[in-house]
mmJSON file of the N, C-alpha and C atoms, coordinates in Angstrom:
{"data_MODEL":{"atom_site":{
"group_PDB":["ATOM","ATOM","ATOM","ATOM","ATOM","ATOM","ATOM","ATOM","ATOM","ATOM","ATOM","ATOM","ATOM","ATOM","ATOM","ATOM","ATOM","ATOM","ATOM","ATOM","ATOM","ATOM","ATOM","ATOM","ATOM","ATOM","ATOM","ATOM","ATOM","ATOM","ATOM","ATOM","ATOM","ATOM","ATOM","ATOM","ATOM","ATOM","ATOM","ATOM","ATOM","ATOM","ATOM","ATOM","ATOM","ATOM","ATOM","ATOM","ATOM","ATOM","ATOM","ATOM","ATOM","ATOM","ATOM","ATOM","ATOM","ATOM","ATOM","ATOM","ATOM","ATOM","ATOM","ATOM","ATOM","ATOM","ATOM","ATOM","ATOM","ATOM","ATOM","ATOM","ATOM","ATOM","ATOM","ATOM","ATOM","ATOM","ATOM","ATOM","ATOM","ATOM","ATOM","ATOM","ATOM","ATOM","ATOM","ATOM","ATOM","ATOM","ATOM","ATOM","ATOM","ATOM","ATOM","ATOM","ATOM","ATOM","ATOM","ATOM","ATOM","ATOM","ATOM","ATOM","ATOM","ATOM","ATOM","ATOM","ATOM","ATOM","ATOM","ATOM","ATOM","ATOM","ATOM","ATOM","ATOM","ATOM","ATOM","ATOM","ATOM","ATOM","ATOM","ATOM","ATOM","ATOM","ATOM","ATOM","ATOM","ATOM","ATOM","ATOM","ATOM","ATOM","ATOM","ATOM","ATOM","ATOM","ATOM","ATOM","ATOM","ATOM","ATOM","ATOM","ATOM","ATOM","ATOM","ATOM","ATOM","ATOM","ATOM","ATOM","ATOM","ATOM","ATOM","ATOM","ATOM","ATOM","ATOM","ATOM","ATOM","ATOM","ATOM","ATOM","ATOM","ATOM","ATOM","ATOM","ATOM","ATOM","ATOM","ATOM","ATOM","ATOM","ATOM","ATOM","ATOM","ATOM","ATOM","ATOM","ATOM","ATOM","ATOM","ATOM","ATOM","ATOM","ATOM","ATOM","ATOM","ATOM","ATOM","ATOM","ATOM","ATOM","ATOM","ATOM","ATOM","ATOM","ATOM","ATOM","ATOM","ATOM","ATOM","ATOM","ATOM","ATOM","ATOM","ATOM","ATOM","ATOM","ATOM","ATOM","ATOM","ATOM","ATOM","ATOM"],
"id":[1,2,3,4,5,6,7,8,9,10,11,12,13,14,15,16,17,18,19,20,21,22,23,24,25,26,27,28,29,30,31,32,33,34,35,36,37,38,39,40,41,42,43,44,45,46,47,48,49,50,51,52,53,54,55,56,57,58,59,60,61,62,63,64,65,66,67,68,69,70,71,72,73,74,75,76,77,78,79,80,81,82,83,84,85,86,87,88,89,90,91,92,93,94,95,96,97,98,99,100,101,102,103,104,105,106,107,108,109,110,111,112,113,114,115,116,117,118,119,120,121,122,123,124,125,126,127,128,129,130,131,132,133,134,135,136,137,138,139,140,141,142,143,144,145,146,147,148,149,150,151,152,153,154,155,156,157,158,159,160,161,162,163,164,165,166,167,168,169,170,171,172,173,174,175,176,177,178,179,180,181,182,183,184,185,186,187,188,189,190,191,192,193,194,195,196,197,198,199,200,201,202,203,204,205,206,207,208,209,210,211,212,213,214,215,216],
"type_symbol":["N","C","C","N","C","C","N","C","C","N","C","C","N","C","C","N","C","C","N","C","C","N","C","C","N","C","C","N","C","C","N","C","C","N","C","C","N","C","C","N","C","C","N","C","C","N","C","C","N","C","C","N","C","C","N","C","C","N","C","C","N","C","C","N","C","C","N","C","C","N","C","C","N","C","C","N","C","C","N","C","C","N","C","C","N","C","C","N","C","C","N","C","C","N","C","C","N","C","C","N","C","C","N","C","C","N","C","C","N","C","C","N","C","C","N","C","C","N","C","C","N","C","C","N","C","C","N","C","C","N","C","C","N","C","C","N","C","C","N","C","C","N","C","C","N","C","C","N","C","C","N","C","C","N","C","C","N","C","C","N","C","C","N","C","C","N","C","C","N","C","C","N","C","C","N","C","C","N","C","C","N","C","C","N","C","C","N","C","C","N","C","C","N","C","C","N","C","C","N","C","C","N","C","C","N","C","C","N","C","C","N","C","C","N","C","C"],
"label_atom_id":["N","CA","C","N","CA","C","N","CA","C","N","CA","C","N","CA","C","N","CA","C","N","CA","C","N","CA","C","N","CA","C","N","CA","C","N","CA","C","N","CA","C","N","CA","C","N","CA","C","N","CA","C","N","CA","C","N","CA","C","N","CA","C","N","CA","C","N","CA","C","N","CA","C","N","CA","C","N","CA","C","N","CA","C","N","CA","C","N","CA","C","N","CA","C","N","CA","C","N","CA","C","N","CA","C","N","CA","C","N","CA","C","N","CA","C","N","CA","C","N","CA","C","N","CA","C","N","CA","C","N","CA","C","N","CA","C","N","CA","C","N","CA","C","N","CA","C","N","CA","C","N","CA","C","N","CA","C","N","CA","C","N","CA","C","N","CA","C","N","CA","C","N","CA","C","N","CA","C","N","CA","C","N","CA","C","N","CA","C","N","CA","C","N","CA","C","N","CA","C","N","CA","C","N","CA","C","N","CA","C","N","CA","C","N","CA","C","N","CA","C","N","CA","C","N","CA","C","N","CA","C","N","CA","C","N","CA","C","N","CA","C","N","CA","C","N","CA","C","N","CA","C"],
"label_alt_id":[null,null,null,null,null,null,null,null,null,null,null,null,null,null,null,null,null,null,null,null,null,null,null,null,null,null,null,null,null,null,null,null,null,null,null,null,null,null,null,null,null,null,null,null,null,null,null,null,null,null,null,null,null,null,null,null,null,null,null,null,null,null,null,null,null,null,null,null,null,null,null,null,null,null,null,null,null,null,null,null,null,null,null,null,null,null,null,null,null,null,null,null,null,null,null,null,null,null,null,null,null,null,null,null,null,null,null,null,null,null,null,null,null,null,null,null,null,null,null,null,null,null,null,null,null,null,null,null,null,null,null,null,null,null,null,null,null,null,null,null,null,null,null,null,null,null,null,null,null,null,null,null,null,null,null,null,null,null,null,null,null,null,null,null,null,null,null,null,null,null,null,null,null,null,null,null,null,null,null,null,null,null,null,null,null,null,null,null,null,null,null,null,null,null,null,null,null,null,null,null,null,null,null,null,null,null,null,null,null,null,null,null,null,null,null,null],
"label_comp_id":["MET","MET","MET","SER","SER","SER","ILE","ILE","ILE","VAL","VAL","VAL","LYS","LYS","LYS","VAL","VAL","VAL","ILE","ILE","ILE","GLU","GLU","GLU","VAL","VAL","VAL","MET","MET","MET","SER","SER","SER","ASN","ASN","ASN","SER","SER","SER","THR","THR","THR","LYS","LYS","LYS","SER","SER","SER","TRP","TRP","TRP","GLU","GLU","GLU","ASP","ASP","ASP","ALA","ALA","ALA","THR","THR","THR","GLN","GLN","GLN","ASN","ASN","ASN","ALA","ALA","ALA","VAL","VAL","VAL","LEU","LEU","LEU","HIS","HIS","HIS","ALA","ALA","ALA","ALA","ALA","ALA","LYS","LYS","LYS","THR","THR","THR","ILE","ILE","ILE","HIS","HIS","HIS","GLN","GLN","GLN","ILE","ILE","ILE","LYS","LYS","LYS","SER","SER","SER","VAL","VAL","VAL","TRP","TRP","TRP","ILE","ILE","ILE","LYS","LYS","LYS","GLU","GLU","GLU","GLN","GLN","GLN","SER","SER","SER","ALA","ALA","ALA","VAL","VAL","VAL","VAL","VAL","VAL","LEU","LEU","LEU","ASN","ASN","ASN","ASN","ASN","ASN","THR","THR","THR","ILE","ILE","ILE","THR","THR","THR","GLU","GLU","GLU","TYR","TYR","TYR","ARG","ARG","ARG","VAL","VAL","VAL","THR","THR","THR","ALA","ALA","ALA","HIS","HIS","HIS","ILE","ILE","ILE","SER","SER","SER","PHE","PHE","PHE","GLU","GLU","GLU","ILE","ILE","ILE","GLU","GLU","GLU","GLN","GLN","GLN","ALA","ALA","ALA","HIS","HIS","HIS","ALA","ALA","ALA","VAL","VAL","VAL","VAL","VAL","VAL"],
"label_asym_id":["A","A","A","A","A","A","A","A","A","A","A","A","A","A","A","A","A","A","A","A","A","A","A","A","A","A","A","A","A","A","A","A","A","A","A","A","A","A","A","A","A","A","A","A","A","A","A","A","A","A","A","A","A","A","A","A","A","A","A","A","A","A","A","A","A","A","A","A","A","A","A","A","A","A","A","A","A","A","A","A","A","A","A","A","A","A","A","A","A","A","A","A","A","A","A","A","A","A","A","A","A","A","A","A","A","A","A","A","A","A","A","A","A","A","A","A","A","A","A","A","A","A","A","A","A","A","A","A","A","A","A","A","A","A","A","A","A","A","A","A","A","A","A","A","A","A","A","A","A","A","A","A","A","A","A","A","A","A","A","A","A","A","A","A","A","A","A","A","A","A","A","A","A","A","A","A","A","A","A","A","A","A","A","A","A","A","A","A","A","A","A","A","A","A","A","A","A","A","A","A","A","A","A","A","A","A","A","A","A","A","A","A","A","A","A","A"],
"label_entity_id":["1","1","1","1","1","1","1","1","1","1","1","1","1","1","1","1","1","1","1","1","1","1","1","1","1","1","1","1","1","1","1","1","1","1","1","1","1","1","1","1","1","1","1","1","1","1","1","1","1","1","1","1","1","1","1","1","1","1","1","1","1","1","1","1","1","1","1","1","1","1","1","1","1","1","1","1","1","1","1","1","1","1","1","1","1","1","1","1","1","1","1","1","1","1","1","1","1","1","1","1","1","1","1","1","1","1","1","1","1","1","1","1","1","1","1","1","1","1","1","1","1","1","1","1","1","1","1","1","1","1","1","1","1","1","1","1","1","1","1","1","1","1","1","1","1","1","1","1","1","1","1","1","1","1","1","1","1","1","1","1","1","1","1","1","1","1","1","1","1","1","1","1","1","1","1","1","1","1","1","1","1","1","1","1","1","1","1","1","1","1","1","1","1","1","1","1","1","1","1","1","1","1","1","1","1","1","1","1","1","1","1","1","1","1","1","1"],
"label_seq_id":[1,1,1,2,2,2,3,3,3,4,4,4,5,5,5,6,6,6,7,7,7,8,8,8,9,9,9,10,10,10,11,11,11,12,12,12,13,13,13,14,14,14,15,15,15,16,16,16,17,17,17,18,18,18,19,19,19,20,20,20,21,21,21,22,22,22,23,23,23,24,24,24,25,25,25,26,26,26,27,27,27,28,28,28,29,29,29,30,30,30,31,31,31,32,32,32,33,33,33,34,34,34,35,35,35,36,36,36,37,37,37,38,38,38,39,39,39,40,40,40,41,41,41,42,42,42,43,43,43,44,44,44,45,45,45,46,46,46,47,47,47,48,48,48,49,49,49,50,50,50,51,51,51,52,52,52,53,53,53,54,54,54,55,55,55,56,56,56,57,57,57,58,58,58,59,59,59,60,60,60,61,61,61,62,62,62,63,63,63,64,64,64,65,65,65,66,66,66,67,67,67,68,68,68,69,69,69,70,70,70,71,71,71,72,72,72],
"pdbx_PDB_ins_code":[null,null,null,null,null,null,null,null,null,null,null,null,null,null,null,null,null,null,null,null,null,null,null,null,null,null,null,null,null,null,null,null,null,null,null,null,null,null,null,null,null,null,null,null,null,null,null,null,null,null,null,null,null,null,null,null,null,null,null,null,null,null,null,null,null,null,null,null,null,null,null,null,null,null,null,null,null,null,null,null,null,null,null,null,null,null,null,null,null,null,null,null,null,null,null,null,null,null,null,null,null,null,null,null,null,null,null,null,null,null,null,null,null,null,null,null,null,null,null,null,null,null,null,null,null,null,null,null,null,null,null,null,null,null,null,null,null,null,null,null,null,null,null,null,null,null,null,null,null,null,null,null,null,null,null,null,null,null,null,null,null,null,null,null,null,null,null,null,null,null,null,null,null,null,null,null,null,null,null,null,null,null,null,null,null,null,null,null,null,null,null,null,null,null,null,null,null,null,null,null,null,null,null,null,null,null,null,null,null,null,null,null,null,null,null,null],
"Cartn_x":[45.275,44.383,45.199,44.71,45.418,44.569,45.252,44.6,45.012,44.027,44.284,43.987,44.891,44.716,44.486,43.699,43.417,43.867,44.625,45.031,44.482,44.313,43.852,45.018,45.278,46.355,45.836,46.518,46.207,47.431,47.18,48.278,47.879,48.877,48.595,49.502,49.142,49.908,49.551,50.469,50.171,49.687,49.692,49.32,47.867,47.458,46.129,45.769,44.475,44.066,44.699,44.865,45.512,46.954,47.656,49.029,49.081,48.114,48.042,47.83,46.998,46.768,48.037,48.726,49.984,51.004,51.071,51.984,51.668,50.384,49.985,50.496,50.32,50.767,52.29,52.985,54.45,55.026,54.485,55.0,54.653,53.455,53.083,53.962,54.317,55.119,56.539,56.974,58.305,58.377,57.245,57.244,56.238,55.366,54.345,54.576,54.493,54.69,53.358,53.296,52.14,50.864,50.977,49.787,48.904,47.614,46.671,45.738,45.362,44.425,44.442,43.867,43.692,42.283,41.606,40.247,40.226,39.745,39.713,38.422,38.59,37.461,36.987,37.939,37.605,38.603,38.121,38.968,38.663,39.711,39.519,40.641,40.51,41.529,41.661,42.846,43.105,43.026,42.292,42.124,42.719,43.517,44.122,43.962,43.36,43.126,42.408,41.356,40.529,41.256,42.374,43.141,43.41,43.241,43.575,45.09,45.558,47.001,47.462,46.512,46.884,45.679,45.928,44.917,45.192,44.135,44.299,43.369,43.854,43.02,43.179,42.106,42.146,41.909,42.875,42.845,42.896,42.205,42.32,43.219,44.301,45.248,45.158,44.931,44.856,46.102,46.549,47.735,47.621,48.286,48.244,49.24,48.768,49.617,50.492,51.791,52.712,52.587,52.433,52.254,53.522,53.899,55.035,54.61,55.495,55.194,55.665,54.77,55.103,55.95,56.922,57.767,57.129,56.882,56.214,57.193],
"Cartn_y":[105.082,104.078,103.107,102.78,101.81,100.553,99.452,98.16,97.683,97.236,96.769,95.284,94.542,93.104,92.851,91.812,91.454,90.015,89.811,88.46,88.17,86.897,86.496,85.838,86.288,85.726,85.431,84.54,84.229,84.574,85.117,85.524,85.298,85.302,85.092,85.946,86.005,86.752,86.222,86.333,85.984,87.209,88.402,89.651,90.063,90.177,90.72,90.484,90.727,90.647,91.784,92.944,94.063,93.714,93.05,92.64,91.565,90.666,89.651,90.312,91.362,92.104,92.807,93.444,94.116,93.118,91.935,90.89,90.485,90.384,90.029,91.062,92.342,93.412,93.426,93.3,93.325,92.182,90.996,89.85,89.962,90.433,90.618,91.679,92.711,93.809,93.387,92.224,91.735,91.414,91.042,90.684,91.478,92.241,93.015,94.494,95.284,96.732,97.448,98.652,99.534,98.945,98.396,97.913,99.12,98.973,100.085,99.905,98.651,98.458,97.012,96.814,95.472,95.401,94.304,94.076,92.742,92.708,91.472,90.726,89.546,88.7,87.889,87.338,86.506,86.74,86.55,86.552,85.284,84.69,83.54,83.534,82.658,82.581,81.145,80.828,79.536,79.739,78.868,78.976,77.74,77.962,76.885,77.228,76.338,76.575,77.899,78.15,79.343,80.661,80.582,81.774,81.776,82.928,83.044,83.0,82.049,81.895,82.356,82.489,82.908,83.562,84.719,85.439,85.196,84.93,84.631,85.502,85.924,86.673,86.096,86.195,85.967,87.334,87.805,89.178,89.227,90.217,90.53,91.751,91.615,92.712,93.163,94.458,94.981,95.804,95.685,96.419,96.781,97.865,98.347,97.561,97.129,96.413,97.432,97.169,98.054,97.764,98.809,98.643,99.052,98.239,98.567,99.631,100.541,101.594,101.161,101.203,100.796,101.873,101.428,102.349,102.548,103.811,104.093,104.658],
"Cartn_z":[92.169,92.708,93.548,94.714,95.544,95.698,95.873,96.103,97.479,98.255,99.614,99.688,100.309,100.507,101.99,102.299,103.689,103.915,104.991,105.383,106.774,107.075,108.404,109.12,110.342,111.153,112.552,113.238,114.631,115.468,116.658,117.529,118.981,119.858,121.274,122.149,123.422,124.415,125.794,126.71,128.104,128.881,128.235,128.92,128.697,127.414,127.116,125.654,125.331,123.934,123.132,123.749,123.066,122.709,123.62,123.359,122.27,122.268,121.216,119.855,119.832,118.588,118.138,119.06,118.723,118.204,118.817,118.345,116.911,116.583,115.217,114.226,114.56,113.664,113.549,114.662,114.635,113.817,113.97,113.219,111.736,111.413,110.01,109.351,110.095,109.554,109.19,109.633,109.258,107.767,107.169,105.75,104.922,105.576,104.874,105.158,104.101,104.244,104.076,104.559,104.428,105.034,106.242,106.954,107.258,106.952,107.11,108.293,108.606,109.711,110.181,111.365,111.911,112.485,112.219,112.707,113.421,114.633,115.415,115.109,114.538,114.174,115.378,116.135,117.3,118.421,119.645,120.83,121.607,122.174,123.048,124.07,125.052,126.097,126.583,127.06,127.681,129.189,129.86,131.31,131.973,133.007,133.781,135.255,136.019,137.448,137.705,136.917,137.056,136.763,136.063,135.711,134.211,133.576,132.148,132.006,131.212,131.015,129.635,128.701,127.357,126.675,126.067,125.3,123.825,123.048,121.625,120.795,119.63,118.688,117.285,116.546,115.105,114.496,113.726,113.226,111.705,111.142,109.724,109.624,108.889,108.703,107.254,107.047,105.686,105.387,104.139,103.724,102.258,101.894,100.525,99.669,98.512,97.563,96.851,96.826,96.111,94.62,93.842,92.41,91.683,90.688,89.842,88.843,88.534,87.564,86.191,85.226,83.866,83.198,82.429,81.671,80.308,79.952,78.674,77.697],
"occupancy":[1.0,1.0,1.0,1.0,1.0,1.0,1.0,1.0,1.0,1.0,1.0,1.0,1.0,1.0,1.0,1.0,1.0,1.0,1.0,1.0,1.0,1.0,1.0,1.0,1.0,1.0,1.0,1.0,1.0,1.0,1.0,1.0,1.0,1.0,1.0,1.0,1.0,1.0,1.0,1.0,1.0,1.0,1.0,1.0,1.0,1.0,1.0,1.0,1.0,1.0,1.0,1.0,1.0,1.0,1.0,1.0,1.0,1.0,1.0,1.0,1.0,1.0,1.0,1.0,1.0,1.0,1.0,1.0,1.0,1.0,1.0,1.0,1.0,1.0,1.0,1.0,1.0,1.0,1.0,1.0,1.0,1.0,1.0,1.0,1.0,1.0,1.0,1.0,1.0,1.0,1.0,1.0,1.0,1.0,1.0,1.0,1.0,1.0,1.0,1.0,1.0,1.0,1.0,1.0,1.0,1.0,1.0,1.0,1.0,1.0,1.0,1.0,1.0,1.0,1.0,1.0,1.0,1.0,1.0,1.0,1.0,1.0,1.0,1.0,1.0,1.0,1.0,1.0,1.0,1.0,1.0,1.0,1.0,1.0,1.0,1.0,1.0,1.0,1.0,1.0,1.0,1.0,1.0,1.0,1.0,1.0,1.0,1.0,1.0,1.0,1.0,1.0,1.0,1.0,1.0,1.0,1.0,1.0,1.0,1.0,1.0,1.0,1.0,1.0,1.0,1.0,1.0,1.0,1.0,1.0,1.0,1.0,1.0,1.0,1.0,1.0,1.0,1.0,1.0,1.0,1.0,1.0,1.0,1.0,1.0,1.0,1.0,1.0,1.0,1.0,1.0,1.0,1.0,1.0,1.0,1.0,1.0,1.0,1.0,1.0,1.0,1.0,1.0,1.0,1.0,1.0,1.0,1.0,1.0,1.0,1.0,1.0,1.0,1.0,1.0,1.0],
"B_iso_or_equiv":[0.0,0.0,0.0,0.0,0.0,0.0,0.0,0.0,0.0,0.0,0.0,0.0,0.0,0.0,0.0,0.0,0.0,0.0,0.0,0.0,0.0,0.0,0.0,0.0,0.0,0.0,0.0,0.0,0.0,0.0,0.0,0.0,0.0,0.0,0.0,0.0,0.0,0.0,0.0,0.0,0.0,0.0,0.0,0.0,0.0,0.0,0.0,0.0,0.0,0.0,0.0,0.0,0.0,0.0,0.0,0.0,0.0,0.0,0.0,0.0,0.0,0.0,0.0,0.0,0.0,0.0,0.0,0.0,0.0,0.0,0.0,0.0,0.0,0.0,0.0,0.0,0.0,0.0,0.0,0.0,0.0,0.0,0.0,0.0,0.0,0.0,0.0,0.0,0.0,0.0,0.0,0.0,0.0,0.0,0.0,0.0,0.0,0.0,0.0,0.0,0.0,0.0,0.0,0.0,0.0,0.0,0.0,0.0,0.0,0.0,0.0,0.0,0.0,0.0,0.0,0.0,0.0,0.0,0.0,0.0,0.0,0.0,0.0,0.0,0.0,0.0,0.0,0.0,0.0,0.0,0.0,0.0,0.0,0.0,0.0,0.0,0.0,0.0,0.0,0.0,0.0,0.0,0.0,0.0,0.0,0.0,0.0,0.0,0.0,0.0,0.0,0.0,0.0,0.0,0.0,0.0,0.0,0.0,0.0,0.0,0.0,0.0,0.0,0.0,0.0,0.0,0.0,0.0,0.0,0.0,0.0,0.0,0.0,0.0,0.0,0.0,0.0,0.0,0.0,0.0,0.0,0.0,0.0,0.0,0.0,0.0,0.0,0.0,0.0,0.0,0.0,0.0,0.0,0.0,0.0,0.0,0.0,0.0,0.0,0.0,0.0,0.0,0.0,0.0,0.0,0.0,0.0,0.0,0.0,0.0,0.0,0.0,0.0,0.0,0.0,0.0],
"pdbx_formal_charge":[null,null,null,null,null,null,null,null,null,null,null,null,null,null,null,null,null,null,null,null,null,null,null,null,null,null,null,null,null,null,null,null,null,null,null,null,null,null,null,null,null,null,null,null,null,null,null,null,null,null,null,null,null,null,null,null,null,null,null,null,null,null,null,null,null,null,null,null,null,null,null,null,null,null,null,null,null,null,null,null,null,null,null,null,null,null,null,null,null,null,null,null,null,null,null,null,null,null,null,null,null,null,null,null,null,null,null,null,null,null,null,null,null,null,null,null,null,null,null,null,null,null,null,null,null,null,null,null,null,null,null,null,null,null,null,null,null,null,null,null,null,null,null,null,null,null,null,null,null,null,null,null,null,null,null,null,null,null,null,null,null,null,null,null,null,null,null,null,null,null,null,null,null,null,null,null,null,null,null,null,null,null,null,null,null,null,null,null,null,null,null,null,null,null,null,null,null,null,null,null,null,null,null,null,null,null,null,null,null,null,null,null,null,null,null,null],
"auth_seq_id":[1,1,1,2,2,2,3,3,3,4,4,4,5,5,5,6,6,6,7,7,7,8,8,8,9,9,9,10,10,10,11,11,11,12,12,12,13,13,13,14,14,14,15,15,15,16,16,16,17,17,17,18,18,18,19,19,19,20,20,20,21,21,21,22,22,22,23,23,23,24,24,24,25,25,25,26,26,26,27,27,27,28,28,28,29,29,29,30,30,30,31,31,31,32,32,32,33,33,33,34,34,34,35,35,35,36,36,36,37,37,37,38,38,38,39,39,39,40,40,40,41,41,41,42,42,42,43,43,43,44,44,44,45,45,45,46,46,46,47,47,47,48,48,48,49,49,49,50,50,50,51,51,51,52,52,52,53,53,53,54,54,54,55,55,55,56,56,56,57,57,57,58,58,58,59,59,59,60,60,60,61,61,61,62,62,62,63,63,63,64,64,64,65,65,65,66,66,66,67,67,67,68,68,68,69,69,69,70,70,70,71,71,71,72,72,72],
"auth_comp_id":["MET","MET","MET","SER","SER","SER","ILE","ILE","ILE","VAL","VAL","VAL","LYS","LYS","LYS","VAL","VAL","VAL","ILE","ILE","ILE","GLU","GLU","GLU","VAL","VAL","VAL","MET","MET","MET","SER","SER","SER","ASN","ASN","ASN","SER","SER","SER","THR","THR","THR","LYS","LYS","LYS","SER","SER","SER","TRP","TRP","TRP","GLU","GLU","GLU","ASP","ASP","ASP","ALA","ALA","ALA","THR","THR","THR","GLN","GLN","GLN","ASN","ASN","ASN","ALA","ALA","ALA","VAL","VAL","VAL","LEU","LEU","LEU","HIS","HIS","HIS","ALA","ALA","ALA","ALA","ALA","ALA","LYS","LYS","LYS","THR","THR","THR","ILE","ILE","ILE","HIS","HIS","HIS","GLN","GLN","GLN","ILE","ILE","ILE","LYS","LYS","LYS","SER","SER","SER","VAL","VAL","VAL","TRP","TRP","TRP","ILE","ILE","ILE","LYS","LYS","LYS","GLU","GLU","GLU","GLN","GLN","GLN","SER","SER","SER","ALA","ALA","ALA","VAL","VAL","VAL","VAL","VAL","VAL","LEU","LEU","LEU","ASN","ASN","ASN","ASN","ASN","ASN","THR","THR","THR","ILE","ILE","ILE","THR","THR","THR","GLU","GLU","GLU","TYR","TYR","TYR","ARG","ARG","ARG","VAL","VAL","VAL","THR","THR","THR","ALA","ALA","ALA","HIS","HIS","HIS","ILE","ILE","ILE","SER","SER","SER","PHE","PHE","PHE","GLU","GLU","GLU","ILE","ILE","ILE","GLU","GLU","GLU","GLN","GLN","GLN","ALA","ALA","ALA","HIS","HIS","HIS","ALA","ALA","ALA","VAL","VAL","VAL","VAL","VAL","VAL"],
"auth_asym_id":["A","A","A","A","A","A","A","A","A","A","A","A","A","A","A","A","A","A","A","A","A","A","A","A","A","A","A","A","A","A","A","A","A","A","A","A","A","A","A","A","A","A","A","A","A","A","A","A","A","A","A","A","A","A","A","A","A","A","A","A","A","A","A","A","A","A","A","A","A","A","A","A","A","A","A","A","A","A","A","A","A","A","A","A","A","A","A","A","A","A","A","A","A","A","A","A","A","A","A","A","A","A","A","A","A","A","A","A","A","A","A","A","A","A","A","A","A","A","A","A","A","A","A","A","A","A","A","A","A","A","A","A","A","A","A","A","A","A","A","A","A","A","A","A","A","A","A","A","A","A","A","A","A","A","A","A","A","A","A","A","A","A","A","A","A","A","A","A","A","A","A","A","A","A","A","A","A","A","A","A","A","A","A","A","A","A","A","A","A","A","A","A","A","A","A","A","A","A","A","A","A","A","A","A","A","A","A","A","A","A","A","A","A","A","A","A"],
"auth_atom_id":["N","CA","C","N","CA","C","N","CA","C","N","CA","C","N","CA","C","N","CA","C","N","CA","C","N","CA","C","N","CA","C","N","CA","C","N","CA","C","N","CA","C","N","CA","C","N","CA","C","N","CA","C","N","CA","C","N","CA","C","N","CA","C","N","CA","C","N","CA","C","N","CA","C","N","CA","C","N","CA","C","N","CA","C","N","CA","C","N","CA","C","N","CA","C","N","CA","C","N","CA","C","N","CA","C","N","CA","C","N","CA","C","N","CA","C","N","CA","C","N","CA","C","N","CA","C","N","CA","C","N","CA","C","N","CA","C","N","CA","C","N","CA","C","N","CA","C","N","CA","C","N","CA","C","N","CA","C","N","CA","C","N","CA","C","N","CA","C","N","CA","C","N","CA","C","N","CA","C","N","CA","C","N","CA","C","N","CA","C","N","CA","C","N","CA","C","N","CA","C","N","CA","C","N","CA","C","N","CA","C","N","CA","C","N","CA","C","N","CA","C","N","CA","C","N","CA","C","N","CA","C","N","CA","C","N","CA","C","N","CA","C","N","CA","C","N","CA","C","N","CA","C"],
"pdbx_PDB_model_num":[1,1,1,1,1,1,1,1,1,1,1,1,1,1,1,1,1,1,1,1,1,1,1,1,1,1,1,1,1,1,1,1,1,1,1,1,1,1,1,1,1,1,1,1,1,1,1,1,1,1,1,1,1,1,1,1,1,1,1,1,1,1,1,1,1,1,1,1,1,1,1,1,1,1,1,1,1,1,1,1,1,1,1,1,1,1,1,1,1,1,1,1,1,1,1,1,1,1,1,1,1,1,1,1,1,1,1,1,1,1,1,1,1,1,1,1,1,1,1,1,1,1,1,1,1,1,1,1,1,1,1,1,1,1,1,1,1,1,1,1,1,1,1,1,1,1,1,1,1,1,1,1,1,1,1,1,1,1,1,1,1,1,1,1,1,1,1,1,1,1,1,1,1,1,1,1,1,1,1,1,1,1,1,1,1,1,1,1,1,1,1,1,1,1,1,1,1,1,1,1,1,1,1,1,1,1,1,1,1,1,1,1,1,1,1,1]
}}}
């Protein structure tokens, strides 16, 4: 049996929402193992002089909880 935990993170990029999503996964993977999926809850952007300067996402990242094995 596996247990999956979901965390919410925010990330950004100057390139695209896809890049912001990839950044979220890459940064989460530095401390979280066995990431299984990412779901984008929200997308937004910063606009300056009629140009998008920053893409932002709020993402839910799910990962499997590592279970300790009991010694019998």
